[in-house]
N, C-alpha and C positions, 0 to 999 in steps of 0.2 A: 723935603728940601725944595726950596725955591730955585728956579733956574738962575736967578741973579746972585745966588750965594757963591757960585763958582763960574768961571768963564775961561775958555781957551782964548787968550788975549792976542797971541801972535803965533804965526806959523811961518817958518822959513826953510828953504832948501839952500844949503851952502856947502860947497866942497864935498858933495856926495853924502851929506848928512841932512836928515829931515828932522826939524826941531819943532816941538809944540810947547809953548809956554802957557801954563795953567795957573790961574790965581784963585786960591781958596780964601774968600774974603773974611770969614769968621772962624774962630776955633770951633771944632766939632763938625765942620762941613767936610764931606767926603767926595772924592771922585767916584762915580758909580763903579761897582765891581764889573770887571771886563777882562777879556783875554785876547791875545793876538796869536796868529800862527807863526810867530817868529820871536826871537829874543830881542830885547832892547834894554836901554839903560834909562834911569830916572835920576836927575840931579835935583836936590833941594837947594834952590837958589837963595831963598830967604825964609825965615820962620822955621817951623819944624812940623813933622808929620809922622804919625804912626803908620806902619806898613803891614798889611795883611795879604798873604798869598793863600788862596783857598780860605780855610777857616783858621789857618795858623798865623799867629802874630810873629812877624819877622824882626821887629825892632822899631826904634825911633830914628828918623833921619833928621839931622840938624843942618842948618845952612852950611853948604860946602860939601855935604855928604853925597855920594853917588852909589846907586845900587843896580845890579843887573836883575832884570825880570825875565825868567826863562819863558820860552815859547809855550803856548797852550796852557799857561797857569793863570787862573783867575786872580786878579789883584785889585787892591784898592788902597788909597792913601787918605788918611783923616788928619786934617789940620789940627795942630795943638796950639797954634797961635793965630791971631788975626793976620790977614795979608800974607799967608804962606804961598810962596811961588815954587812950583815944580816945573822942571823942563824935561820932557820926554825926548829921548834921543834915539832916532831910528836911522837905518840906512835908507837911501832913497829907493831902493828896490822894494822895500816893505811899505813905502809911502802910498802906493796905489791902493793897498788894502785899507789904510787909514782914511784916505780920501773917500773911498766908497762906503765905509761902514762907520765912520766917526772914531771915537776913542779906540 
């Protein structure tokens, strides 16, 4: 995968919430598998994506869908459409981990 096939486009901290907007430019592009030591939510803002947690397929997210990602569970999202946008929603307490470790 090319680094330019996906990008964290925007990061905001608003009202005690930490948001990361990720654009998957082409169908088939995935966010690298990763885990966090806390739960968070992911919103599919546009397009659609398949969700895997560990090796398990958890379903397809379409624009407007939101899913909780449990703590310590490896997860990845694979775009099913070009220009799929995902927004990861964390509390600001967990933001320090993200800032130090990336995804």
